[in-house]
C-alpha positions in Angstrom: 115.4 105.2 97.7 112.6 102.7 97.3 110.1 101.8 100.0 111.7 98.3 100.2 115.1 99.9 101.0 113.5 102.1 103.6 111.9 99.0 105.2 115.2 97.1 105.2 117.0 100.0 106.9 114.2 100.2 109.4 114.6 96.5 110.1 118.3 96.7 110.8 118.0 99.7 113.1 115.1 98.0 114.9 117.2 95.0 115.7 119.9 97.3 117.1 117.3 99.2 119.1 116.0 95.9 120.7 119.6 95.0 121.8 120.1 98.5 123.2 116.8 98.3 125.2 117.9 94.9 126.6 121.2 96.4 127.8 119.6 99.6 129.1 116.9 98.0 131.2 118.9 95.0 132.5 118.8 95.2 136.3 117.6 98.7 136.0 114.4 100.8 136.5 112.3 100.8 133.3 110.4 104.1 133.6 113.5 106.4 133.8 115.1 104.5 130.8 111.9 105.1 128.8 111.7 108.7 129.9 115.3 109.7 129.2 115.4 107.9 125.8 112.3 109.8 124.7 113.5 113.1 126.1 116.6 112.9 123.9 114.4 112.1 120.9 112.2 115.1 121.7 115.1 117.4 122.3 116.6 116.5 118.9 113.3 117.2 117.1 112.9 120.5 119.0 116.3 121.5 117.9 115.5 120.8 114.3 112.2 122.7 114.6 114.0 125.6 116.1 116.5 125.6 113.2 113.6 125.6 110.8 111.9 128.5 112.5 115.1 130.6 112.3 115.8 129.7 108.7 118.9 127.6 109.3 117.6 124.6 107.3 119.1 125.5 104.0 122.6 125.2 105.5 122.3 122.3 107.9 119.1 120.2 107.6 117.8 118.1 104.7 114.2 118.6 103.6 113.2 115.2 104.8 114.2 116.1 108.4 112.1 119.4 108.6 109.0 119.0 110.7 105.9 121.0 109.6 103.6 123.1 111.8 100.3 121.3 112.4 96.7 122.2 113.1 94.8 121.9 116.4 93.1 118.7 115.2 96.5 117.3 114.2 97.8 118.1 117.6 95.0 115.9 119.1 95.9 113.1 116.6 99.5 113.3 117.8 98.5 113.2 121.5 96.5 110.0 120.7 99.6 108.6 118.9 101.8 109.4 121.9 99.4 107.7 124.4 99.3 104.6 122.3 103.1 104.4 121.8 103.8 105.2 125.5 101.5 102.3 126.5 103.2 99.9 124.0 106.7 100.8 125.1 106.0 100.4 128.8 104.6 97.0 128.2 107.5 95.9 125.9 110.3 97.4 128.0 109.0 95.7 131.1 108.7 92.3 129.3 112.1 92.6 127.6 113.8 93.5 130.9 112.8 90.1 132.4 113.3 87.8 129.4 116.3 86.4 127.5 116.5 88.4 124.2 116.4 85.2 122.2 112.9 84.6 123.7 111.7 88.2 123.5 112.8 88.8 119.9 110.6 86.0 118.4 107.6 87.2 120.3 108.2 90.8 119.0 108.5 89.4 115.5 104.9 88.2 115.4 103.3 91.7 114.9 102.1 91.0 111.3 100.3 87.8 112.4 98.3 89.7 115.0 97.5 92.4 112.5 96.1 89.8 110.2 94.2 88.0 112.9 92.7 91.4 113.9 91.4 91.9 110.4 89.7 88.5 110.6 88.1 89.2 114.0 87.3 92.9 113.7 86.8 93.3 109.9 85.4 89.8 109.1 88.1 89.0 106.6 88.6 85.4 105.6 91.9 83.6 105.5 92.9 81.3 102.6 94.1 77.8 103.2 97.7 78.9 102.8 97.2 81.7 105.3 95.8 79.2 107.8 98.9 77.0 107.2 101.1 80.0 108.0 99.2 80.6 111.2 99.5 76.9 112.2 103.3 77.0 111.5 103.7 80.1 113.6 101.7 78.7 116.5 103.7 75.5 116.3 106.9 77.4 116.5 105.6 79.2 119.6 104.8 75.8 121.2 108.4 74.7 120.6 109.8 78.0 121.8 107.8 77.7 125.0 109.4 74.2 125.6 112.9 75.6 125.1 112.1 78.6 127.3 110.9 76.3 130.0 114.5 74.9 130.2 115.6 78.5 131.0 113.0 79.0 133.7 110.5 80.9 131.4 107.0 79.5 131.7 105.0 81.0 128.8 101.7 80.7 130.6 102.6 81.8 134.1 105.4 84.3 133.5 104.0 87.9 133.7 106.8 89.2 131.4 105.4 87.0 128.6 102.0 88.6 128.9 103.4 92.1 129.1 105.3 91.5 125.9 102.3 90.0 124.2 100.2 92.9 125.3 102.6 95.4 123.7 103.0 93.4 120.5 99.2 93.0 120.0 98.6 96.7 120.7 101.3 97.6 118.1 99.1 96.2 115.4 96.3 98.9 115.5 99.1 101.4 116.2 100.7 100.4 112.8 97.3 100.9 111.1 97.0 104.3 112.6 100.5 105.2 111.4 99.6 104.2 107.9 96.4 106.4 108.0 98.3 109.4 109.4 101.0 109.2 106.7 98.9 108.2 103.7 95.6 109.9 104.4 96.1 112.6 107.0 99.0 114.2 105.2 101.8 114.0 107.8 105.4 113.7 106.6 107.6 111.2 108.4 109.6 114.0 110.2 106.4 115.8 111.3 104.8 112.6 112.7 108.0 111.5 114.5 108.7 115.0 115.9 105.3 115.8 117.3 104.5 112.4 118.8 108.0 112.4 120.4 107.3 115.8 122.0 103.9 114.8 123.3 105.2 111.5 124.6 107.9 113.3 126.6 105.1 115.5 128.1 102.9 112.5 128.9 105.8 110.7 130.6 106.8 113.7 132.8 104.2 113.1 135.5 105.1 109.4 135.6 108.8 110.3 135.9 108.1 112.7 138.7 106.0 110.0 140.5 108.9 107.6 140.1 111.4 110.2 141.4 109.2 111.0 144.5 108.7 107.3 145.2 104.9 107.3 144.9 105.2 103.5 144.4 107.9 100.9 145.2 110.5 100.9 142.4 114.0 99.8 141.5 117.1 102.0 141.5 118.0 103.7 138.3 121.5 103.5 136.8 122.6 105.8 134.0 123.9 103.9 131.0 125.1 105.2 127.7 123.0 102.5 126.0 120.0 104.8 126.8 121.3 107.2 124.1 121.6 104.3 121.7 118.0 103.4 122.4 116.9 106.8 121.4 119.2 107.0 118.3 118.4 103.6 116.9 114.6 104.1 117.4 114.8 107.4 115.7 116.5 105.9 112.7 114.2 102.8 112.6 110.9 104.9 112.9 112.1 107.4 110.4 112.7 104.8 107.7 109.5 102.9 108.7 107.4 106.1 108.2 109.2 106.8 104.9 108.3 103.4 103.7 104.6 103.8 104.7 104.3 107.1 102.9 104.9 105.4 99.6 101.6 104.3 97.9 103.3 100.9 97.2 104.4 100.5 100.8 101.6 98.2 102.1 101.5 98.1 105.9 101.4 94.3 106.0 104.4 93.9 103.7 106.5 96.6 105.4 105.7 95.1 108.8 106.6 91.6 107.7 110.0 92.9 106.3 110.6 94.6 109.7 110.2 91.3 111.5 113.6 90.3 110.0 115.0 92.3 113.0 114.7 89.0 114.9 117.8 87.9 113.0 119.8 91.0 114.1 118.5 90.6 117.7 119.1 86.9 117.9 122.7 87.3 116.6 123.3 90.2 119.0 121.9 88.1 121.9 124.5 85.4 121.1 127.5 87.8 120.8 126.6 90.3 123.5 124.5 88.5 126.1 125.8 84.9 125.6 122.2 83.5 125.3 121.6 79.8 126.1 120.2 77.0 123.9 121.2 78.9 120.8 121.1 75.8 118.5 117.7 74.8 119.7 116.2 78.2 119.2 117.6 78.9 115.7 115.4 76.4 113.8 112.4 77.6 115.8 113.1 81.2 114.8 113.4 80.2 111.2 110.1 78.3 111.4 108.5 81.3 113.0 109.6 83.6 110.3 108.6 81.1 107.6 105.1 80.9 109.2 104.7 84.7 109.0 105.9 84.8 105.4 103.5 82.0 104.4 100.7 83.8 106.1 101.4 87.1 104.2 102.0 85.4 100.8 98.7 83.5 101.1 
């Protein structure tokens, strides 16, 4: 398969993942959902690693799903990756829980824009006139989205959930750059990267889960839902195909990330069908404008 096909598959499963997260955290405690979803992912990879160790791979497991052993330095790199991802997920899960999915999905779709702006601020890169036009279109779409959101009681400047979501999205930009380096330069395969960071993330979340269980802080009641398993399954699929796309020399991070933002269409459609979102016809042109702004920025 080509890197574009991998990116498109990642896009579809990411949209399904966002819908599963919305269902799993609705009127539910966020931390246990995050913990159990990741534990299932780590358990799956530990099973595959055990099968590899006992030479069962030739019968049951494709080569692409066989994680490799890693060095001590690589273990530290995976620990850093797990810490970054854990922080991003806690921010995004908390934001998605409190917002309509048709508001949250467009915000999540702006990752390529923040990656580009980071290059301007941190690396001193300059934007072309067309890229500035794309930025202006995207920002204009956000202004319109904020007006529609206000009619649903979502104030973009005063709602903490908006800031939580933005924090997760902006932090995801340097995380994506780190992924590209790990896969293209540090020599990790997609399975190795996904397996080890899932295991380390489960370990990092254990003390937090224990604290939640022992009520070290005020918290909501946790309700088990089967959608938590879907969160794990869809994220595994999306990340696997995303990493496969990034491993290709032709798979530029900015292009792969922009393709992935098409997940907003999957999420928006699911929000209509599954969650009966409001103001659908007002949001659809805004979402199209938002995606157009991102495409213009990247093509410029």
